[in-house]
Every structure is written in structure tokens, then in C-alpha cells.
N, C-alpha and C positions, 0 to 999 in steps of 0.2 A: 351171805353177808360176811365180808372179811373184817376181822377185828385186829387193829394195830395199836400197839403201845409205843408211843414216841417217848423215849426215856429222858424227859425233862420235866420240871415241875410246872404245873398249870399256871401258878401265879407269877411265873417268870416269863411265860409266853406272851409276847406282845410285838407289835410292829416295830422294826428297828432298821438301822442301816446295815446290819450284819450280825454274824454270830449265830450260834445254834438256836437261840430262842426266837430270833426273827425268822430263821429258816423254818422252824416248826410252825410258827404262826402262819406262814404262807401255805404250808401243807394243810393245816387245819382249815384255812379259808377255802382251799380247793374242795374239801369234802364235807363242809358244814351242813349241806342239804342232800348229801348222797344217800341213796338207798342201797348202795353196793359195798361201801366201806365206812366203818366207824373208826375215828381216830381218837385215842385217849392219851392223856398225860398223867404223870404221877401227881399225887395230891399231898400237900402238907398244910397244916394250919399256920396262919401268920402268927408269929410270936413277937412279943416286945423284945427289941434288941437294945441292950444298954449302950449308951453312947461310948464310942471307943476313945478313951483318954490315955491309952497306953502310948508312951513315947516311941517314935519310930525305931530308935536304937534298941530299946528293950524288945520290941517286936522282932527285930533282926536277930537278936540273941536267941530267941526262942523258936524262930521259924524252922530251922533245920531239925530241931528236936521234934516239933509238932508234925512236920511233914514225914519224918522217919517213922514216927508213931502211927500216922495214918497208913503208910505203906505196910507196916506190920499187920495192921487190922485188915487191909485189903488182901494181903497174902493169906491170912487166916481164912478169909472169905466166908464168914458166918453171916451171910446176908440172904434175905428172901425177898422175892417179888410177890406182892399181894395178888392173889387170883391169877397167877402166872399162866395156868393152863387154859384160861378163857381166851387167850390171845392166839391168833394165827401167826403173827409176826411181832417180834420185839426189835425196835429200831433204836440202837444206841447211838447217841450223838457225841460221845466221847469214848475213846478207847480205855481210859482209866476206869470208867463206869462199868464197861463190859468186863474188864479184868476183876473188878470188885465183886461182881455177881456171877462169875464164871462157874462156880461150883454148883449153884442151884440150877444153872442152865443145863447141866448134864441130864436133868430129868425133864427138860422142856421138849414138848412134842412138835412145836412149831419151828419157825426159822428165825435165825438171828442175823440182823443186818447191822453193819457198823459204818458210820460216817464220822470222820474227824473233820473239824472245820478250821483247823489252824493252818495258816499259810506256810508255816515251818513245822517240823516235828513238835508235838505238844510239849515235850520236855525242853526243847530249845526255846519255845515261846515263854514258858514259865521262867527259865533261867535268865533270858535276856530282859524280859519285861517286868518281872515281879520279884527278882532276887536283888537285894542290895549288894553293894561291893563287899560288905562284911560277910553276908551270907555266902556269896560266891567263893570267898577266900577260905572260910571256915566251914567246910562240910558240904557246900553246894554241889561241887563236882561229883562227889561220891553219891549224893542224893540223886543226881541226874542219872547215874549209872543204874541205880535201883529202879527208877522210873522206866528206863529203857526196857528192862527185862519184863516189867509189867505190861507195857504197851505191846511188846513183841508177842507175848502170849495171847493178848487180846486179838491180834490179827490172825493168829492160827486158830482161835476159838470160833470166830465169826463164820457164818455160812456164806455171807456175801459182804463184800467191801465196796462201798458206793462212793464214787467221786463224781463231781460235776462234769469233768472233762479229762482228757488224757494227760495234760500237762499240769493239772492242779497239784500233783504230788512231786513236782520237779525238785522242790527244796528238801523233800524227805530223803531223796537219794543223795542230795548234796551234804546234808548235815547229820544223817543217821547212817553210820557205816554198815549196819546189818540190813538196812532197808532193801537194797537190790536183791538180796537172797530171800528176804521175807516176801517180797513181791513175786519173785520167780517161783517160789514154792507154792504161793497162793494165787497165781495168775488166773486160774479158772474161776476164782471168786470175784474178780474185779468187774465192776459194772459202771458205766458212765451215763449220767443222767443230768443234763443241764438244769440249773436252778431257774426258778421263776420268781417274780416279785409283783407285789401289788402296785398298780399304776399310781404315780404321783401327779395329780392334776393341780396345777398352780394357776391362780388367778390373782395376780398382783400387779402393781405399778412398778416396773423395773426402775424407772427414773427415781421414784420415791425411795427405794431401797438404796440406790447409789448415792442419792443426796444425803441420806441419813448417815452414811459412812464416809462422806466427803470424798467421793470418787466419781462425781459427775463428769461426763465427757472423757473418762479414762477407759482404757482397754483393761478389762477385769478378768483375772484368773481366780478360780475358787478351789479350795481344798476342804474336804470334810472328813474327819477321822481322828483316831487317837494320835497322840503326839509321842510316838515311840519308835523303836528301831525297826521292827518288822514292817510297820506301815510306811517307813521311809521318810519320816518327818525331817530327819537331818538332811536327806537328799533334797527335800522340798526347799529347805533353807538355802542350800547351795544354788539350786535353780533360781530361787528368788533373788539372790544377791546380784546375779547378772540381769535378770528380768526387770528388776526395779531400778537399775541404773538409768533406764528410760523413765523420766518423770511423768510420762503420759500413761504409764502402766500402773496397775494396782493389784494387790493380792489380798483376797478375803479368805480367812482361815477360820473354820468352825471346829470345835472340839475342846474338851477339857485339857488344859496344859499340864504337862508332866508325863513321864520323867524328862522330856525335852521341852524347852521353852523358846519363845519367839525371839528372833534376832531384832536388834535395834536398827531397823531400816525404815526409811521414809516410805509411806504408802503400803506398809505391811499392816493389815487390819485384823487383829485377833478378836473374834466375836465371843469365843468361849463356848461352853456347852450350851446347846440350844435345841429346842423342839421344832424350830423353824428353819432348819438347815436347808430345806428344799427351796425356800424363797431366795436364798443367797445363790444356790446353784442356778436357779432360773434367771436371776438378775445378771449373772456373770456373762462373759462372752465365751468362756471356755472353762472346762473342769479339768483339774490335774489329779491323776491317780499315780503317785510315785512309789508304790509299794516296793520294798526291797525284794520281797518274795510274795507271790500272789497265789491265792487259792482260787476262788471264783467269786470275786467281791460283789455282794449284793448292792453296794453303792453304785457299781457300774451299771447294773440293770435299772436302778431307780433313776440314774442320770439319763439313761437312754429313754426311759418312759417320759421324763420331763422334756426331752428333746434338746439336750445340750451336747455340744461338741466335747470330745474327751481326748486328752493327751495322757497316755498311760505308759508305764514301764513295760518293756517286752519281757515279761516274766510269767511263769506259771500259767494260770488260767486266762490271763490277758491274751495269750497267744491264740486262744480259741477264736478271737475276732479277726485274725489275719486271713481267715478263709473267706471273709466277706469283702467284696470289692466295692470301692467307691462309696464308703460310708464315712460318717463323721467320727471315726475312732482312729487315732494316730498313735503308733507305738514307737518308743525310742529306746536306745541302748545306753546312751550317755547323757549327762547333764547338758552338754553342749548341743547334742541333737535335740533334746527337749526344748531348749530355747530357740533353736532354729525353727522347729515346728510352730512354736508359739508366735514367732515373728511372721511365719508364712500365713497363719490364720489371721493375724492382725491385718495383714496386707490385702486380705480378701475384702470384697465389698459385702455389704449386709445381705444382699440377695444370695450370694454364694454361700455365706455362712448359714443362712436360713434353709437353703437346700440341703446342706449336710445335717442340720438339726432334724429336718423332716425325714431324712433317710434313717436316722437313728430311731425316731418314733416308729417308723414302719417296721424296722427290724425288731424292735421290742414287741410290737403288736403281733408279729408273725411267730416269734419263738419264745418270748419270755414273760408272757402274761400269766396270771394265776390259772387261767383256763388251760393254756398250753402245758404249764407245769403239772397241773392236775391230771391231764390226760396221760402224760408220761408216767406219773407216779401210779395212776390206776393200772396201767399196763404192766408196770414193774411189780407191784404188789400181787396182782392177779397171777403173773407168771411165777412169782416166788411160791405162792400157794400151790400152783399146779406143777411146779418143778420144771418149768420151761423157760428159764431166764436166759437172755442173750446179753451181749456185751454193751450194745448202745441203745439208748432210748431217746 
């Protein structure tokens, strides 16, 4: 029996459209009834959290101090993993966590696996998405340099570095000047294992969803995700300005607004954060994935399982889908090309569109189900324990 610790907290693990917690949820689904592997997560008690009434400006003033203090603690590294030696594999889902616990890992007899889930280097994501302009100007850049050193050591500490596909780390080389050397020095550790996802089966009345959003008889494009830089929400807005010049088109957008906000354009429909995003994906005619940089987005897999046509940026992990011929995934390089593809799909008849949707469903069932994902992970963890790991799974 192989025993694995997935380094996330159990009360954070839940189905989602992306991120490490949704990823680990899918791993746990793979092995919940397994007699060969047991998957564990960290445990913490739920505590009462006092409502946050601190003004944003004050939080910005203190953020650099607090983050620098945290890095000081991480460098000190006085952290222990409970019952560490009972595990055969510890799988860290963030490089900063691995760095934080690196000292106790010196005595670990098993193997350490690292997976970063950020579409851009983690320090870049923090800086672009979570630092205010004040924080960026006063201490943010120096803080990022400290983070870089921590993450670099984490990559050298890991026994294996796991990515979903070869292009998933394209943006790391683009935004992290030391990454090409880090990867070259540790190339023997790199392993590629495509992600899987729980199938999303939708049984709704498409017409009712469209009617509720006042877009009956319109050609509908849908986006689901955070409204930030790395997810390309600003790019989506630029695509939308041209797309919605045609009044027979409509854009349905799901996700919490901020730091970017919706444009004031007719037929741009902001749903906000919702647990029913999949019904909007299903009701649409096409799904847009405009990521500025792409890891290997779980939303792509869930959209394929629903059986929706995808128009996605030709970046990072999205390039993985170029190897499949004649499916309903179209990649673009420019906003103009994205709109050209959207018009092309609009001009198809419904039979042609449905054929593309079915091909996406078939591709999902072949490669990206929980069962297929679990088989890959079982082989990987087995090989990790036996010392027989290869590059592709």
C-alpha cells in the first residue's frame, strides 16, 4: 500500500474550476476506493474568523511588512510535518510550501514531488494579482526578489517536478530569468502527467437560460474565471468590443469582478460568482478561454466534458490540444484572429457545431476522465516508490 500526503488542507479540498484544491480533489476521487494507494491531506480545525474590517489602504501599508516577516519565518524553517515518515510520497502543490518545510525533509525517507499550479511564476502571480499599486511601489519588487530565491531552492530540493504537459511552464521561462538554468539543472526531475477532471453532466433547458439573460436567438460566447491579468480578462474585453458590435451576439461572463471590471457594452452579461457556471457554459454556443498565460486549465477539461466548442489563446498548456486534429478546440494568437474564429463558428450550421461538441466529449472520455487521470497517477506514484520514473505518463 502506497501512502501519499497531498500538501493541502482537507477542508479546502473541493470540486472547483481550477487551482490546487480542485486538482487534489480530483486525485482523491481517483483513489477513494483504492486498495493500492491511500491519499491524505493536512488537517486543521475550522476556527472562527473575525470579519475583516481593516481598510484596504491600511492592509496595503502592512502587506510588505507581513510578507517579509513570513519569508523570514520560512527561511528559518522551524516547521515539522506530523507523522512524516509514515508517507511514501509527499506531494507539494506550491513551491513556497516545499521551501518552508525543506529542513525537516532532509530526514524524510520517501520522495518529494512538487507541482506548481500558477500559469505564471508564483511570485509574478502574487505581484500582478494581489499587490496594490502602493505595495508594488513601496517594497513589492524587493519582496518578489526574496520570493524568487525561496522558490528556486524549492525546485532544487524536490525529487520530482511534475507538470501537466511540456508547454505548461512556458511563462516561467518568460518571466523568471533564472528558470531556464533551474530547469536545465533539474531536467532529469521533470515529469509530464496530463490532468483529469470530474465530468460535468448538465441537464437544463438552454432556451430558458438564454431567456433569463435576455439573449434568446443570439449567438452566445461564454467566459468563466477570475477577472484579472493572468486570466486575460482585459483581453476578453477587447475581443468583446468587436464581437458585440454585431447586435445578434451576446457575451455571458461568470466570476467575481475585480481587480478588472466589466465594460459598458450592450449584450455583455455579467453573472458574477456562481456555483452554476456549467449551465451557462452548456447554454452558450462557444466558450472563450483568453488566458494571457496558460498552465493546463481545469476549466478547459470541464468544458470538453460538457461538450462545448472552445476558442482559446495559443499559450502554455493550451498548445497541448494542437496535436489533436479535427476537434472543437480552436487556438488564436491575436484578438483579431479570435473574432475571426468566433465568426467562423457562428456561420456553421447547428449540425456542424454539434459534431465538434461530440468530438470534444469523445476526447474528454478518452484522456481526461477521473479514471484516466487516476491510472496515470497510479503508474506515476508506483514508479516513484520503485525508482523507475519516466518523463511522460
